[in-house]
C-alpha positions as CSV (number, residue, x, y, z in Angstrom):
1,M,-37.9,8.1,-26.1
2,S,-37.8,4.6,-27.2
3,G,-37.2,1.5,-25.1
4,S,-33.6,1.2,-26.3
5,D,-32.8,4.8,-25.5
6,M,-34.2,4.3,-22.0
7,G,-32.1,1.2,-21.6
8,R,-29.0,3.1,-22.6
9,A,-29.8,5.9,-20.2
10,G,-30.3,3.3,-17.4
11,V,-26.9,1.8,-18.2
12,I,-25.3,5.2,-18.1
13,V,-26.9,6.1,-14.8
14,S,-25.9,2.8,-13.4
15,V,-22.3,3.2,-14.4
16,I,-22.2,6.7,-12.9
17,A,-23.7,5.5,-9.7
18,V,-21.3,2.6,-9.4
19,G,-18.4,5.1,-10.2
20,V,-19.6,7.4,-7.4
21,L,-20.0,4.5,-5.0
22,V,-16.4,3.3,-5.7
23,A,-14.9,6.8,-5.8
24,L,-16.1,8.0,-2.4
25,P,-14.7,5.2,-0.3
26,S,-11.5,5.1,-2.4
27,Y,-11.0,8.9,-1.8
28,S,-11.6,8.3,1.9
29,A,-9.0,5.5,2.0
30,W,-6.5,7.5,0.0
31,S,-7.0,10.4,2.4
32,T,-6.6,8.1,5.4
33,V,-3.3,6.7,4.0
34,E,-1.9,10.1,3.4
35,T,-3.0,11.3,6.9
36,C,-1.5,8.2,8.6
37,T,1.8,8.5,6.7
38,R,2.1,12.2,7.8
39,R,1.2,11.2,11.3
40,A,3.9,8.4,11.3
41,D,6.5,11.0,10.1
42,A,5.4,13.4,12.9
43,I,5.6,10.6,15.5
44,L,9.2,9.8,14.4
45,A,10.2,13.5,14.4
46,A,8.9,14.0,17.9
47,A,10.2,10.7,19.3
48,D,12.8,10.2,21.9
49,P,16.2,10.0,20.1
50,L,16.7,6.4,21.3
51,D,13.3,5.4,19.9
52,R,13.9,7.3,16.6
53,D,17.3,5.7,16.1
54,P,17.2,2.6,18.3
55,P,20.3,0.6,19.2
56,Q,20.8,-2.5,17.1
57,R,19.9,-4.7,20.1
58,V,16.4,-3.1,20.2
59,A,15.9,-3.8,16.4
60,T,17.0,-7.4,16.9
61,V,14.6,-8.0,19.8
62,V,11.7,-6.4,17.9
63,R,12.4,-8.6,14.9
64,E,12.6,-11.6,17.2
65,F,9.0,-11.1,18.2
66,V,7.6,-9.5,15.1
67,P,9.0,-10.7,11.7
68,V,9.9,-7.9,9.3
69,D,7.2,-8.9,6.9
70,R,4.5,-8.5,9.6
71,L,5.7,-5.3,11.1
72,P,3.9,-3.0,8.6
73,A,0.5,-4.6,9.3
74,L,1.1,-4.2,13.0
75,L,2.0,-0.6,12.6
76,S,-1.0,0.0,10.4
77,S,-3.2,-1.3,13.2
78,I,-1.5,0.9,15.8
79,L,-1.8,4.0,13.6
80,L,-5.4,3.4,12.7
81,E,-6.6,2.4,16.1
82,R,-4.5,4.1,18.8
83,F,-3.4,7.2,16.9
84,A,-6.8,7.8,15.2
85,C,-5.2,9.0,11.9
86,R,-8.3,8.6,9.8
87,S,-9.5,11.6,8.0
88,G,-12.6,12.4,6.0
89,E,-15.8,10.3,6.0
90,R,-15.8,6.8,7.6
91,W,-17.4,4.3,5.3
92,A,-18.6,1.1,6.8
93,G,-16.1,-1.6,6.2
94,T,-13.3,0.5,4.7
95,E,-11.3,0.4,8.0
96,W,-10.1,-3.2,7.5
97,L,-11.1,-3.9,3.9
98,I,-9.4,-0.9,2.3
99,D,-7.6,1.4,4.9
100,H,-5.5,-1.3,6.6
101,P,-4.1,-3.0,3.5
102,A,-3.5,0.3,1.8
103,L,-1.7,1.7,4.8
104,T,0.3,-1.5,5.2
105,W,1.4,-1.3,1.6
106,R,2.3,2.4,2.0
107,L,4.4,1.7,5.2
108,R,6.1,-1.2,3.4
109,E,7.0,1.0,0.4
110,T,7.7,4.3,2.2
111,F,9.6,3.2,5.3
112,D,12.7,1.0,5.3
113,D,13.1,-1.8,7.9
114,L,14.9,0.4,10.4
115,A,12.4,3.2,10.1
116,R,9.6,0.7,10.8
117,V,11.4,-0.6,13.9
118,S,11.8,3.0,14.9
119,L,8.1,3.7,14.4
120,F,7.3,0.6,16.5
121,A,9.7,1.8,19.3
122,S,8.2,5.3,19.1
123,T,4.5,4.1,19.3
124,A,5.0,1.3,21.9
125,D,2.4,1.7,24.6
126,M,4.2,1.0,27.9
127,G,1.2,1.6,30.1
128,K,0.6,4.4,32.5
129,G,0.6,6.9,29.7
130,D,4.1,6.2,28.6
131,I,4.5,5.9,24.8
132,G,7.8,4.7,23.5
133,L,10.2,1.9,24.5
134,S,12.6,4.5,25.9
135,R,10.0,6.0,28.3
136,G,9.1,2.5,29.4
137,A,12.7,1.7,30.2
138,Q,13.1,4.9,32.1
139,R,9.9,4.3,34.2
140,I,10.4,0.6,34.8
141,Y,14.1,0.1,35.0
142,K,15.3,3.7,35.6
143,K,17.8,3.3,32.7
144,D,18.1,4.3,29.1
145,I,16.9,1.7,26.6
146,S,20.5,1.3,25.5
147,E,21.6,0.4,29.1
148,V,18.9,-2.3,29.8
149,D,19.9,-6.0,29.6
150,D,18.5,-8.4,27.0
151,H,16.0,-9.8,29.5
152,A,14.6,-6.4,30.3
153,L,14.5,-5.4,26.6
154,R,12.5,-8.6,25.8
155,C,10.1,-7.7,28.6
156,L,9.6,-4.2,27.2
157,V,8.9,-5.4,23.7
158,R,6.5,-8.1,25.0
159,R,4.7,-5.4,27.0
160,A,4.5,-3.2,24.0
161,L,2.9,-6.1,22.1
162,G,0.5,-6.8,24.9
163,M,2.1,-10.2,25.5
164,P,2.5,-10.9,29.2
165,T,2.7,-14.6,28.2
166,G,2.8,-16.4,24.9
167,Y,4.4,-15.1,21.7
168,I,3.6,-13.7,18.3
169,W,4.9,-15.0,15.0
170,P,8.2,-16.6,15.8
171,T,10.9,-15.5,13.4
172,D,11.8,-18.9,12.2
173,R,8.0,-19.9,12.2
174,S,8.7,-23.0,14.2
175,T,10.0,-22.4,17.7
176,P,9.3,-19.3,19.6
177,P,12.0,-17.6,21.8
178,P,11.6,-18.7,25.4
179,P,9.3,-16.2,27.1
180,P,11.0,-14.2,29.7
181,N,9.5,-14.0,33.2
182,C,8.3,-10.4,33.1
183,A,5.7,-10.6,35.9
184,Q,7.9,-8.9,38.5
185,E,8.7,-5.9,36.3
186,F,5.1,-5.3,35.3
187,A,3.3,-6.7,38.3
188,L,1.3,-9.0,36.1
189,P,-1.0,-11.3,37.8
190,R,-0.3,-15.0,37.5
191,V,-2.9,-16.7,35.4
192,F,-3.6,-20.4,35.9
């Protein structure tokens, strides 16, 4: 074999190696996106009817705290972290470099706005093992989510977002809604 033949063989081996290194994490990311999408469908199918088809007031309050364009990214984080919907091999760095953006895109393309709000309502961690805004309303207020007042609804959404104080991404990007005093409902300690 001459030097030029060995050079070509080296290039071919390098191209194949790079192809394998790109293909394996890409397959893992695709598999994760497919698994997470099926998991989201299963969550919605098993959800409380008032979480699966939330009243308009619930959708309005969710959009008040999380703008529509940011909801898919939030849901991706919830599905990847809390519901462990990854499948296949875990490649270092693919969780947030590949999996999260790919799943965010899939949720944006597959689910409409109301379905994303429904998925948020169905996956809301209300503490003490309660998952779903409806279960939180039942436990805390002893009412259906459709019967709670606006203050209580805001407190439930803030709790689901892990926001005892402060706010996330105000809808108009300038002034946040006034934070409700939810300390009594959730027995949150006062922080000075």
